[in-house]
N, C-alpha and C positions, 0 to 999 in steps of 0.2 A: 504494500500500500504506500503511495507517495506521502511524503511528509512536507510540512511547511519549509520552504527554502529549497526544495528539490526541483530539478529540471525535469520536465516531462515532455513527451511527444503527444500531440493531440491531432487526430486525423479526422477530417470532416467526411460526410457521406460522398462528397464530390472528389475525395481523394487528396485534398490539400493537407499538407503536413505543417504543423506549427510547433516550434520549440519554445516552450514557455516555462517560467519559474513560478511555483505556487507561493503566493504571498498571503499571509493571514489577513483576512478582512478585505482583500482586493479581488474583484471579479476579473475574468479574462474576456475581453470583448471580441466578438466575431459578428459577421453579417447575419449569421444564424441565431444570434442572441448572446446573452452573457452566461458564461460558465462561472459559477461561484467557486471560490477556493475550497470551501467545505465540500462541495459536490465532487470536485476532482480528487481531493484528499481521501474521500471515502471510497473511491473506486479502486479496484485492484489493477495492477499492471496486466494488460491483456483483457481488461474489461472495458466498460464504457461509462460515460457521464453525459447527462443531458443539460442543454442550455435552458434558460428561462422560457424559451419558446418550444421546448420539448424535442429539440433536434439532438440526436445522439452523436457523441464524438468518441472515437476509440482512444484509449489511454495506453501508452506504451512507455517503457523505460528507454531513455536515450542510450544509444550505443556510440562507440567512438566515431563512427562515420557521421552521425548526427552532430556531434560536437565540432568536428572538423569543418563541416559545412555551415555551422551556425556561428562561428566566431565573427566578431566585428572586424571589418576590413578597411584598411587604408592602402593596401597593396594587393597585387594579385597573389592568391594563395596557391599552394601546391595541392593538387587534387588527391583524393583518397586512392585512386587507381595507381598513381605514381608513388604515393607515400608507402603503400604496402610493399612494393618492390624495393624501394629504398631501404626500408627497415630490414628486409631479408638479406639484401646484398651487403649491407654494412654490418650485419650480425648484431643488430641492436638487441639488448636483452639484459636479464639480471646479471649483475657483476661486471657489466661492460661500461666503459667510459666513451661517450660519443661527443665529438665537437661539431658545432654548427656555426656557420657564418652567413649572415643575411637573415636574421630572425624574422624581419617583416612583421606581419600580423600574428605570427606564431602558430600557424596551423601545423607545420611539421614539428615544431618544438613541442606542441601539445601531444602529438602522436609519439614522439620519442620518449616523452615523460611517461606516457601510459605503458608503452612496451618495455621500457627499462625496468619498471618495477622498483620496489624499495631498495634494492641493492645495486642498481645501476645508477649512473649519473650522466646528466647532459649539461654541457657548457655551451652557451649560445651567445654569439657576438653580433651586435648591431651598431652601425656607425651613426645612425640618425636617432636623435633622442625621442622624437614623436612615435616612431615605430617601437623603440625599446619600451616605452611606457605602455603602448597599446598591447604588446605581447604579454607584459606582466598582468594587465587587466584581464586579458583573455584566459590566461592560465588560472587566475583566481576565479573567474566566472565559471570555468569548467571543473573546478575543484581539483586541479592537478598542479604540478610544479614543485612539490616538496623536494624532488630529486633534480631540480633544474637550477643552475646558476646563470643569471643573465648579466651580460657585460655591455656597457655602452663603450664600444671600443672599435677602432679601425684596425683590422688585422694586418695592415701594411707594416705595423710594428711587431707583428707576431701574435700567436695565440697565448692566452694567459696560463695555459697548462701544458705539460709534456706527458709523454708516455700514454697517450690515448689509444684506444683500439681502432677508432674510425673517425673520419672527418667528412663533413658534407658542406660544399660551397654552393650557395644560391646567391651569387653576386654577379654584377654586370660583366666583369672581366676576370674570371677565375684563373686564367693563365698567368696573371700577374702575382698570384699568391701561392704558387705551387711550392716554392722553397719554404715559405712559412708553414704550409700544411705538412710538408715532410718533416720539418723540425719538431712538430707537435705530436707526431704519431710514432708509436713503437715500431721496431723493425717488422716488416710483413703486414703492417696495418692496411686498412681498406679505405679507399677514397671514393667519393661520389660527387658529381657535379650536375647542375641543372642549367641548361641554356636554351633559349627559344629559337635560335636560328642556326642554319647550316654553317654559315661563316664562323660563328662562335664555336661550333663543334670542331671545325678545322683548326682553329687557333689553340683550343685546349689540347687536341691531339698532337700538334706540333710541339707544345710545351712538354707533354708527357714523353715524347720521343727523345728529348735531350736530357732526361733525368732518369733516375732508377725506378722506373715503373714497368709493370708487366700485367698480364691477364686483363687486358683492356677490352671493354665492351661498350658499345653504343646502342641504345635501344629507344624506341618510341612506343608508348603503350596507348592503345585505342580501346575504348569501351563502348560496346553496342548492346543495349538492352533489347529484350524481346517482349512482346505483349503477352501477359500471362492468361491467355484464353485458350483452354485445352483444345477446342475444335477449330480454332482459327489462329493457330500459332504463326506469327510473323514478326519481323523485326520492328522496333519502334521507328517512327519517322525521323527522329533525331538521334544523334549519338554524341558522346564526348570523344572528340577526335584529338587533334594535335594540341597538347598543352605545354609541350616542351620536350627536348631531347635529354635523356639521362646518359651520363657517362660514368663508368666505374673502372677502377684500376686498383692494383695492390703495389705497395712498395716492394720492389724486387731488384736485387743486384744480379747481373748476368756476367758469366765469365767472358773474357776477351774473345775466345774462340767460339762463342755461342752460335753465331751465324753460320759458321762453317759446317755445322751439323744439320742445317736445314735444307731439305730437298725442295726445290722450287720448280713449278711449271713455267710456261712462257709468260703468262700474265703476272704471276708472282715475281718473276725475275724483273719485269719492267717496274713493278711497284717497289721492289727492293732497291733497284737502281735509282729510282726517283727519290726514295727515302735517303739513300746515301748522299745524293746530290744536295738535298735539303740540309743535311747535317754537315756539309762542307767537304764531302768526298768528291771524286771525279765522276761518280756515276757508273763506273765500269764494274761489271759483275765478276766476282771471283768464285762464285759457288758453282 
Protein backbone atom coordinates (compact mmCIF):
# COMPACT_ATOMS: atom_id res chain seq x y z
CA UNK A 1 0.00 0.00 0.00
CA UNK A 2 1.41 3.44 -0.89
CA UNK A 3 2.32 5.77 1.94
CA UNK A 4 2.34 9.52 2.21
CA UNK A 5 5.42 10.89 0.50
CA UNK A 6 5.69 7.91 -1.87
CA UNK A 7 5.87 8.18 -5.63
CA UNK A 8 3.21 6.24 -7.52
CA UNK A 9 2.31 5.56 -11.13
CA UNK A 10 -1.31 6.36 -11.98
CA UNK A 11 -2.69 5.08 -15.29
CA UNK A 12 -5.94 6.43 -16.74
CA UNK A 13 -8.44 4.34 -18.76
CA UNK A 14 -7.04 6.10 -21.85
CA UNK A 15 -3.61 4.66 -21.08
CA UNK A 16 -1.93 7.88 -19.95
CA UNK A 17 0.71 7.40 -17.27
CA UNK A 18 1.34 9.90 -14.50
CA UNK A 19 4.16 9.81 -11.96
CA UNK A 20 2.96 11.59 -8.83
CA UNK A 21 3.90 11.87 -5.16
CA UNK A 22 1.19 11.32 -2.54
CA UNK A 23 0.97 14.34 -0.24
CA UNK A 24 -1.27 14.21 2.81
CA UNK A 25 -4.30 16.45 2.40
CA UNK A 26 -3.55 17.23 -1.26
CA UNK A 27 -5.60 15.89 -4.13
CA UNK A 28 -4.17 14.93 -7.52
CA UNK A 29 -5.93 16.76 -10.33
CA UNK A 30 -6.79 15.18 -13.69
CA UNK A 31 -9.28 15.94 -16.46
CA UNK A 32 -11.19 12.91 -15.19
CA UNK A 33 -11.54 14.47 -11.73
CA UNK A 34 -9.56 14.72 -8.50
CA UNK A 35 -7.93 11.73 -6.82
CA UNK A 36 -7.73 12.30 -3.09
CA UNK A 37 -4.47 11.38 -1.37
CA UNK A 38 -6.41 9.18 1.04
CA UNK A 39 -8.02 7.22 -1.81
CA UNK A 40 -4.67 6.57 -3.47
CA UNK A 41 -3.05 5.64 -0.18
CA UNK A 42 -5.77 3.10 0.58
CA UNK A 43 -5.32 1.38 -2.78
CA UNK A 44 -2.87 -1.49 -3.13
CA UNK A 45 -0.19 -1.55 -5.79
CA UNK A 46 -1.75 -3.39 -8.69
CA UNK A 47 -5.19 -2.14 -7.63
CA UNK A 48 -7.13 0.98 -8.52
CA UNK A 49 -8.44 4.24 -7.09
CA UNK A 50 -11.40 6.33 -8.31
CA UNK A 51 -11.59 10.06 -8.83
CA UNK A 52 -14.40 12.21 -7.42
CA UNK A 53 -16.19 11.61 -10.75
CA UNK A 54 -15.91 7.84 -10.37
CA UNK A 55 -13.21 7.32 -13.01
CA UNK A 56 -10.81 4.50 -12.05
CA UNK A 57 -7.03 4.87 -12.22
CA UNK A 58 -4.67 1.92 -11.96
CA UNK A 59 -2.12 2.31 -9.15
CA UNK A 60 1.36 0.92 -9.69
CA UNK A 61 4.71 1.07 -7.94
CA UNK A 62 7.26 3.10 -9.96
CA UNK A 63 10.14 1.10 -11.35
CA UNK A 64 13.56 2.40 -12.31
CA UNK A 65 12.49 3.17 -15.87
CA UNK A 66 9.68 5.39 -14.56
CA UNK A 67 12.12 7.34 -12.41
CA UNK A 68 14.58 7.76 -15.28
CA UNK A 69 11.93 9.18 -17.59
CA UNK A 70 10.38 11.28 -14.83
CA UNK A 71 13.39 13.38 -13.79
CA UNK A 72 13.24 17.12 -14.31
CA UNK A 73 15.35 18.02 -17.32
CA UNK A 74 17.47 20.92 -18.39
CA UNK A 75 19.58 18.71 -20.64
CA UNK A 76 18.97 15.81 -23.00
CA UNK A 77 18.84 12.68 -20.84
CA UNK A 78 20.31 9.28 -21.63
CA UNK A 79 17.45 6.89 -22.43
CA UNK A 80 16.79 3.64 -20.56
CA UNK A 81 17.57 1.53 -23.64
CA UNK A 82 21.10 2.94 -23.63
CA UNK A 83 21.49 3.04 -19.85
CA UNK A 84 20.83 -0.69 -19.48
CA UNK A 85 23.62 -1.58 -21.91
CA UNK A 86 25.96 0.99 -20.38
CA UNK A 87 25.54 -0.56 -16.93
CA UNK A 88 26.22 -4.06 -18.25
CA UNK A 89 29.24 -3.09 -20.34
CA UNK A 90 30.80 -1.09 -17.49
CA UNK A 91 30.11 -3.86 -14.99
CA UNK A 92 28.30 -1.51 -12.61
CA UNK A 93 27.24 -3.28 -9.45
CA UNK A 94 27.86 -3.97 -5.75
CA UNK A 95 31.40 -3.28 -4.61
CA UNK A 96 32.30 -1.45 -7.84
CA UNK A 97 33.46 2.16 -8.16
CA UNK A 98 32.12 3.97 -11.23
CA UNK A 99 33.15 7.41 -12.46
CA UNK A 100 30.95 9.63 -14.59
CA UNK A 101 31.52 12.98 -16.24
CA UNK A 102 28.72 15.06 -17.66
CA UNK A 103 26.15 14.54 -14.89
CA UNK A 104 23.60 16.72 -16.68
CA UNK A 105 20.09 16.17 -15.34
CA UNK A 106 21.26 12.99 -13.64
CA UNK A 107 19.32 10.21 -15.38
CA UNK A 108 22.39 7.97 -15.77
CA UNK A 109 23.60 8.96 -12.29
CA UNK A 110 20.28 7.82 -10.87
CA UNK A 111 20.55 4.45 -12.63
CA UNK A 112 24.19 3.98 -11.59
CA UNK A 113 23.17 4.64 -7.98
CA UNK A 114 20.33 2.11 -8.19
CA UNK A 115 22.44 -0.63 -9.80
CA UNK A 116 25.51 -0.07 -7.60
CA UNK A 117 23.62 -0.89 -4.41
CA UNK A 118 24.81 -0.04 -0.90
CA UNK A 119 28.34 -1.40 -1.41
CA UNK A 120 29.06 0.25 -4.76
CA UNK A 121 29.86 3.92 -5.26
CA UNK A 122 29.40 6.47 -8.02
CA UNK A 123 31.51 9.62 -8.47
CA UNK A 124 29.94 12.07 -10.91
CA UNK A 125 31.49 15.31 -12.20
CA UNK A 126 29.66 18.24 -13.77
CA UNK A 127 31.25 21.51 -14.88
CA UNK A 128 28.07 23.61 -14.88
CA UNK A 129 26.60 24.59 -11.52
CA UNK A 130 22.95 24.66 -12.61
CA UNK A 131 23.14 21.05 -13.83
CA UNK A 132 25.08 19.98 -10.74
CA UNK A 133 22.28 21.33 -8.51
CA UNK A 134 19.54 19.83 -10.69
CA UNK A 135 21.10 16.36 -10.56
CA UNK A 136 21.26 16.56 -6.77
CA UNK A 137 17.56 17.51 -6.61
CA UNK A 138 16.62 14.66 -8.96
CA UNK A 139 18.50 12.11 -6.87
CA UNK A 140 16.72 13.34 -3.72
CA UNK A 141 13.36 13.30 -5.54
CA UNK A 142 13.91 9.67 -6.56
CA UNK A 143 15.04 8.60 -3.08
CA UNK A 144 18.48 7.58 -4.36
CA UNK A 145 22.02 8.91 -4.19
CA UNK A 146 23.33 7.79 -0.79
CA UNK A 147 26.10 5.98 -2.69
CA UNK A 148 26.79 8.95 -5.01
CA UNK A 149 29.31 11.77 -4.64
CA UNK A 150 28.62 14.75 -6.91
CA UNK A 151 31.41 17.14 -7.87
CA UNK A 152 31.19 20.59 -9.41
CA UNK A 153 34.35 20.05 -11.40
CA UNK A 154 35.89 20.37 -14.85
CA UNK A 155 37.65 17.08 -15.55
CA UNK A 156 40.30 18.86 -17.61
CA UNK A 157 42.12 18.98 -14.27
CA UNK A 158 41.54 15.25 -13.76
CA UNK A 159 39.08 13.11 -11.85
CA UNK A 160 38.91 13.47 -8.05
CA UNK A 161 39.52 9.74 -7.40
CA UNK A 162 41.84 6.98 -8.62
CA UNK A 163 41.63 3.21 -8.99
CA UNK A 164 38.02 3.19 -10.21
CA UNK A 165 36.64 0.15 -12.01
CA UNK A 166 35.00 2.04 -14.86
CA UNK A 167 34.45 5.52 -16.26
CA UNK A 168 31.76 6.93 -18.53
CA UNK A 169 32.09 10.21 -20.43
CA UNK A 170 28.99 12.03 -21.66
CA UNK A 171 30.72 15.26 -22.65
CA UNK A 172 30.94 17.22 -25.89
CA UNK A 173 34.60 16.39 -26.69
CA UNK A 174 35.44 13.15 -24.86
CA UNK A 175 38.63 12.63 -26.91
CA UNK A 176 40.15 15.56 -25.02
CA UNK A 177 39.87 13.73 -21.68
CA UNK A 178 41.19 10.26 -22.48
CA UNK A 179 44.40 10.76 -20.52
CA UNK A 180 42.48 11.98 -17.47
CA UNK A 181 40.20 8.96 -17.71
CA UNK A 182 43.13 6.55 -18.00
CA UNK A 183 44.74 8.07 -14.91
CA UNK A 184 41.57 7.53 -12.87
CA UNK A 185 40.89 3.86 -13.67
CA UNK A 186 42.72 0.77 -12.44
CA UNK A 187 44.62 -1.40 -14.98
CA UNK A 188 42.20 -3.26 -17.23
CA UNK A 189 39.36 -0.86 -16.37
CA UNK A 190 36.38 -0.28 -18.62
CA UNK A 191 35.51 2.93 -20.47
CA UNK A 192 32.30 4.14 -22.07
CA UNK A 193 31.45 7.17 -24.18
CA UNK A 194 28.25 8.66 -25.59
CA UNK A 195 28.35 10.94 -28.63
CA UNK A 196 25.52 11.93 -31.00
CA UNK A 197 27.30 12.20 -34.37
CA UNK A 198 29.46 10.05 -36.64
CA UNK A 199 32.21 12.67 -36.76
CA UNK A 200 32.52 12.53 -32.97
CA UNK A 201 32.73 8.74 -33.06
CA UNK A 202 35.66 9.00 -35.46
CA UNK A 203 37.51 11.45 -33.23
CA UNK A 204 37.04 9.21 -30.18
CA UNK A 205 38.33 6.21 -32.14
CA UNK A 206 41.38 8.16 -33.33
CA UNK A 207 42.10 9.03 -29.70
CA UNK A 208 41.75 5.40 -28.60
CA UNK A 209 44.17 4.25 -31.32
CA UNK A 210 47.00 6.35 -29.91
CA UNK A 211 46.63 5.11 -26.34
CA UNK A 212 46.60 1.78 -24.50
CA UNK A 213 43.04 0.73 -25.30
CA UNK A 214 41.62 -2.50 -26.66
CA UNK A 215 38.39 -4.46 -27.01
CA UNK A 216 36.76 -1.45 -28.71
CA UNK A 217 33.08 -1.54 -29.62
CA UNK A 218 30.76 1.00 -31.28
CA UNK A 219 27.01 0.40 -31.06
CA UNK A 220 23.71 2.13 -31.73
CA UNK A 221 20.66 0.80 -29.88
CA UNK A 222 17.19 1.09 -31.42
CA UNK A 223 13.95 0.27 -29.60
CA UNK A 224 10.75 -0.65 -31.43
CA UNK A 225 7.65 -1.57 -29.46
CA UNK A 226 4.81 -3.76 -30.74
CA UNK A 227 1.12 -3.23 -30.15
CA UNK A 228 0.04 -5.75 -27.47
CA UNK A 229 -3.07 -7.02 -29.30
CA UNK A 230 -2.98 -10.81 -29.54
CA UNK A 231 -4.91 -11.20 -32.81
CA UNK A 232 -3.58 -8.04 -34.51
CA UNK A 233 0.11 -8.07 -33.56
CA UNK A 234 2.07 -5.37 -35.38
CA UNK A 235 4.78 -2.80 -34.62
CA UNK A 236 3.94 0.56 -33.10
CA UNK A 237 3.84 3.41 -35.60
CA UNK A 238 6.68 5.19 -33.80
CA UNK A 239 9.93 3.98 -32.30
CA UNK A 240 12.86 5.25 -30.26
CA UNK A 241 15.59 5.25 -32.88
CA UNK A 242 18.88 7.12 -32.81
CA UNK A 243 19.63 8.72 -29.45
CA UNK A 244 23.40 8.48 -29.64
CA UNK A 245 26.37 6.27 -30.42
CA UNK A 246 27.89 4.26 -27.58
CA UNK A 247 31.59 3.48 -27.60
CA UNK A 248 33.21 1.03 -25.17
CA UNK A 249 36.83 0.06 -24.60
CA UNK A 250 39.16 -1.41 -22.00
CA UNK A 251 42.56 -0.27 -20.82
CA UNK A 252 44.86 -2.68 -22.59
CA UNK A 253 48.62 -2.75 -23.11
CA UNK A 254 49.76 -4.65 -26.23
CA UNK A 255 53.19 -6.15 -26.93
CA UNK A 256 55.22 -4.46 -29.67
CA UNK A 257 54.86 -7.48 -31.99
CA UNK A 258 51.09 -7.80 -31.52
CA UNK A 259 50.22 -6.81 -35.10
CA UNK A 260 52.60 -9.38 -36.56
CA UNK A 261 50.32 -12.17 -35.28
CA UNK A 262 47.21 -10.81 -37.00
CA UNK A 263 46.11 -12.45 -40.25
CA UNK A 264 44.42 -9.90 -42.52
CA UNK A 265 42.33 -10.14 -45.68
CA UNK A 266 42.49 -7.59 -48.49
CA UNK A 267 40.01 -5.18 -46.90
CA UNK A 268 41.60 -5.49 -43.47
CA UNK A 269 45.05 -4.85 -45.00
CA UNK A 270 43.82 -1.55 -46.44
CA UNK A 271 42.26 -0.60 -43.12
CA UNK A 272 45.42 -1.52 -41.26
CA UNK A 273 47.57 0.49 -43.69
CA UNK A 274 45.29 3.52 -43.26
CA UNK A 275 45.57 3.19 -39.50
CA UNK A 276 49.38 3.03 -39.66
CA UNK A 277 49.37 6.18 -41.80
CA UNK A 278 47.16 7.98 -39.30
CA UNK A 279 49.54 7.04 -36.53
CA UNK A 280 52.52 8.41 -38.42
CA UNK A 281 53.75 5.36 -40.29
CA UNK A 282 54.34 5.09 -44.04
CA UNK A 283 51.20 3.03 -44.60
CA UNK A 284 53.16 0.08 -46.03
CA UNK A 285 51.89 -3.25 -44.86
CA UNK A 286 54.32 -5.70 -43.27
CA UNK A 287 51.90 -8.47 -42.39
